[in-house]
C-alpha positions in Angstrom: 135.8 113.3 29.1 132.9 114.4 25.6 131.4 112.4 23.7 134.1 114.2 21.0 137.0 112.5 23.3 135.3 109.6 23.5 134.3 109.5 19.9 138.1 109.4 19.0 139.5 108.0 21.8 137.8 105.0 20.4 138.6 106.7 16.0 142.5 105.9 17.6 142.4 102.8 19.2 140.3 100.9 16.1 142.8 102.1 13.9 146.1 101.2 15.6 144.3 97.8 16.5 143.5 97.5 12.3 146.8 98.0 11.8 148.3 95.7 14.1 146.2 92.5 13.2 146.5 93.2 9.8 151.2 92.8 10.7 149.9 89.7 12.6 148.2 88.4 9.7 150.7 89.7 6.4 153.1 87.7 8.8 151.1 84.7 8.9 149.0 84.3 5.9 151.3 87.2 3.5 153.8 86.0 1.1 156.3 84.1 3.1 153.6 83.5 5.2 155.0 82.1 8.9 158.7 80.9 6.8 159.3 83.8 5.1 158.6 85.4 8.0 160.3 83.1 10.6 163.6 83.1 7.6 163.2 86.8 7.9 163.8 87.2 11.6 166.5 84.5 11.6 168.0 87.8 9.2 168.1 89.9 12.2 169.9 87.6 14.4 166.8 86.4 15.7 167.1 82.3 17.5 164.4 79.9 16.5 162.6 81.8 13.2 159.8 79.7 13.3 158.8 80.0 17.2 159.4 84.2 17.0 157.1 84.0 13.9 154.6 82.5 16.1 155.0 85.2 18.9 154.9 87.9 16.2 151.1 86.8 15.0 149.6 85.9 18.1 151.3 89.0 20.3 150.3 91.6 17.2 146.9 90.3 16.4 145.9 89.5 20.3 147.2 93.0 21.3 145.0 94.8 17.6 142.0 92.5 19.0 142.3 93.6 22.7 143.0 97.6 21.5 139.4 97.7 19.2 137.6 96.5 22.5 139.6 98.8 24.6 140.2 95.3 27.2 143.3 95.9 30.0 144.2 98.1 27.4 147.5 99.5 29.4 148.8 95.9 28.5 147.7 96.1 24.6 149.7 99.2 24.2 152.7 97.8 26.4 152.6 94.4 23.3 152.5 97.6 21.2 155.5 99.1 21.9 157.2 96.2 22.3 157.0 95.8 19.1 157.3 98.7 16.7 160.5 98.7 19.7 161.6 94.9 18.5 161.3 96.6 14.6 162.7 99.5 15.5 165.9 98.0 17.2 166.8 95.9 14.7 164.8 96.7 11.3 164.6 100.3 10.9 167.6 101.8 13.1 170.4 101.0 10.7 168.0 103.3 7.8 168.0 105.9 9.9 164.7 107.9 10.2 162.7 108.4 7.6 160.1 105.5 6.2 160.7 106.0 2.5 163.9 105.0 3.8 162.9 101.9 5.6 163.8 103.9 8.7 162.0 103.6 12.1 160.1 107.0 11.8 156.6 105.6 11.3 157.4 102.3 14.3 158.4 105.8 16.2 154.2 106.7 15.4 152.4 103.7 16.8 154.8 103.6 19.6 154.0 106.7 20.9 150.5 106.8 19.6 149.5 103.5 21.6 151.7 105.2 24.7 149.6 108.2 24.6 146.9 106.3 25.0 147.7 103.7 27.8 147.7 107.2 29.7 144.5 108.5 28.0 143.3 105.7 28.5 140.1 103.5 26.2 137.0 105.7 26.5 133.8 104.8 27.4 133.1 103.0 24.8 135.3 100.3 25.8 135.4 96.9 28.1 138.1 98.1 30.3 135.1 100.9 31.0 132.3 98.5 30.8 133.9 96.2 33.6 135.0 99.5 35.9 139.0 98.9 35.0 140.8 102.4 35.0 144.5 101.9 35.1 144.7 105.6 32.9 146.9 108.2 33.3 150.7 107.3 34.5 149.7 104.5 36.4 148.3 103.1 32.9 151.6 105.2 30.5 153.8 103.1 33.0 152.9 100.5 33.3 152.8 99.9 29.5 156.2 101.4 28.6 157.5 99.6 32.1 156.0 95.7 30.6 157.1 96.9 27.2 160.5 97.3 28.5 160.7 94.5 29.9 159.2 92.6 27.2 161.7 94.0 25.1 164.8 93.1 27.3 163.8 89.4 27.4 163.4 88.8 24.2 166.7 90.9 22.5 168.8 88.9 26.1 167.1 85.6 24.5 167.0 85.8 20.9 169.0 87.9 19.5 172.6 86.4 18.6 173.0 88.2 15.8 176.5 86.5 13.2 179.1 88.6 13.4 179.6 90.0 10.8 183.4 88.7 8.7 185.5 91.3 8.5 188.1 90.8 5.0 191.7 92.2 5.3 193.6 94.2 2.2 194.8 89.8 1.6 191.1 88.3 1.8 191.0 91.4 -0.5 193.5 90.6 -2.9 192.8 87.4 -2.6 189.8 87.4 -4.0 190.6 90.2 -6.8 193.5 87.5 -8.3 190.8 85.2 -8.3 187.9 87.2 -10.7 190.2 88.3 -13.0 191.5 84.4 -13.0 188.3 83.3 -14.1 187.8 86.4 -16.3 191.4 85.0 -18.4 190.1 82.2 -18.3 186.3 82.3 -20.1 188.7 84.6 -22.6 190.0 81.5 -23.7 187.4 79.7 -23.8 185.1 81.9 -25.9 182.8 82.2 -22.8 180.0 85.3 -22.7 181.1 87.7 -20.1 179.8 86.6 -16.3 178.2 89.9 -16.5 175.8 89.7 -19.6 174.7 85.8 -18.3 171.4 86.6 -16.3 171.1 84.8 -13.0 168.0 83.6 -11.5 167.1 85.5 -8.3 167.7 84.7 -4.6 164.7 82.7 -3.8 164.1 82.6 0.3 166.6 84.8 1.8 165.9 87.7 4.2 166.5 90.6 2.1 163.8 88.4 -0.5 161.3 88.4 2.7 161.7 91.6 4.1 158.6 93.8 2.0 156.6 90.4 2.3 157.0 89.1 6.2 156.1 93.1 7.5 
């Protein structure tokens, strides 16, 4: 492996590692902090939101640091892939592919890059190389992908309990329309301003309001 190849591996490792660290720190110290991140996870259907928030912080910061150092690279890549699988399946999949629509394009890219790193290895400029750890090729890639799939399945099987969506039938819709008409008539009788003109406070501390802050 040439020095150029080693330098490229170092560049990719450090770039992905720093991205993961920044995401973890944002889940911890960002606008929503742990509480906002916990509400976001809860909104995705994951139980124990605070636990999920701290797990995401530790996983992302830990995996990022290992990648920067080039230490236990297949396991670090497995953590990245698992985080991206959870995010892709729960948060981004319903939005389609493109990242500008909040789709899974971005998380898919990071997962594939992490898998490629597990196959190629961290290169000579790494702690794995210094320690004589040589888990690369199909073995490294298989280890990273296998651990990621098992971890993701275990997490979802243990904590994912999405709330069933209420299916409003015709009777419920008719009742709601009737209530809305009654309210409109009552407002017109007392000279109240139309409800659409009354400024309402922005919702606070909802999973949707902390979505971007929590990521």
